[in-house]
N, C-alpha and C positions, 0 to 999 in steps of 0.2 A: 665320329663318322662311322657309318655302317658299311663302308666300302662301295657305296653307290657312286656311279659316275655321272649322275644327273647334274647338269649345269643349268642354272637359271640365267637368263639374260640380265645383265646389269642395266639398271634404269637409264644410265647415261650412254650406254652402248649405241653406236650409230652405224648406219649403212651409208656409204658414199659412192657416188658414181660421177665420173667426169667425162666430158667429150668436147670436141671441137666440131662445129657444124657451120655451114655457110647459110646465112640468112640475108636475103637481098644482095647477094654478091660479096658480103662482108664476113670474114671469119669471126665466129662467135663462140665464146667459151661458155659451157654449161657445167654447173656443179650442183648436184642434187644430194642433199643430206637428209636422211630420215632419222628422227628421234622418236621416242616412245609416244609422244603426244603431238608432234608437229613435223612438218616437212619444210626444209629451207632450200629454196631454189635460187641460184644466181645465174642470170643470163647477161653477159657483158661483151661488148665489142671493143672495150678499151682497158680492161683489167680493173675497172672500178665498179663498186657495187651499185651506184646510181640511186634510183628511187626505191625506197623500202615500203612495201605494202603488206598488210596482213589480210587474210581472208579466212572465213570459217562458215560452217553450216550453222544457221541460227538456232536450229532445234534438232538435236540428235534423235528426237522422237519421230522425225521425218524418215528415219531409216527403218526399213522392214526387210530383215534378212539380207543386209548388205546392198539393198536397192533403195534409192531415194524416191520418196513419193512425188507425185506430179506437182504438188504444192510446196515442195521444199524451197526454202529461201536461204540466201547466202548474204553475208555482209563483207564488204571490203573497206579498208581504211588505209589511207596514205599516211605513213608515219613521218617520212621525211622525203623531200624531193619534189619532183614535178607532179602537180595535181591537175594540170590542164589537158593532159593527153588521155582521152577516154579509152584508148586501147590498152592502157596499163590495167585499168579496172576490169576490162573485158577479159584480158589474159588471166588475171588473178581469179576472176569469177569462174571461168571455164576450168582452170586447174583445180580449184577447191571443190568443184562439183565432182571431180574424179577422186581426189584425195579424201574429201569429206565422207566418202562411203566407208572409210576405215575409222571414222571418228576423229581424225587428225585435222589440225588447222594448218594453214600455209603462211609462211613468211617468204615473200618474193623480193629479191633484189634485181632490178631490171635497168640496164643501161644499153639500150639499142638505139642507134643513131636515128633511124627513120621507122618508128613503129607504126604500122598500118595494118589493114585487114589481112593482106597476104603474109606479111612477116609474123603477125600474131598466129595465123593458122600454121605456118611453118614451125614456129616455136613450140606450139602445142604438140604437133606431131613428133618433133625431136625429143621433147621432154617425156612424152609417153613411151618412147622406145627405151628410155633410161629408167623407167619406173622403179622407184625405191620404196613406195608405200605399199 
């Protein structure tokens, strides 16, 4: 060593933020964890992970100086859990549109009793305030 104090970030080092918010009158736990290549978000009203969804930008070439082009496309895939609620994919798609600007993918664990338009908007706002990406 040459006495330098430069420290490199370990590839498995993570950044975590937690919060309790009220969504549709129900106390909701949020946990956001950023890894080097992805962001893991859990939003739960009963302490369980619920439905797991992945989302990513289809083509990183759609990025131009940290801004997605108008024709950027995103993919979501339900790994396990409820597939019939369209708001889960909507939530994942909206979140990865923000996270994808960093080149990271999203893993979302969602267990919200009544996920609807209003609760989806509230979740997006709450998650954006905890931004870890």
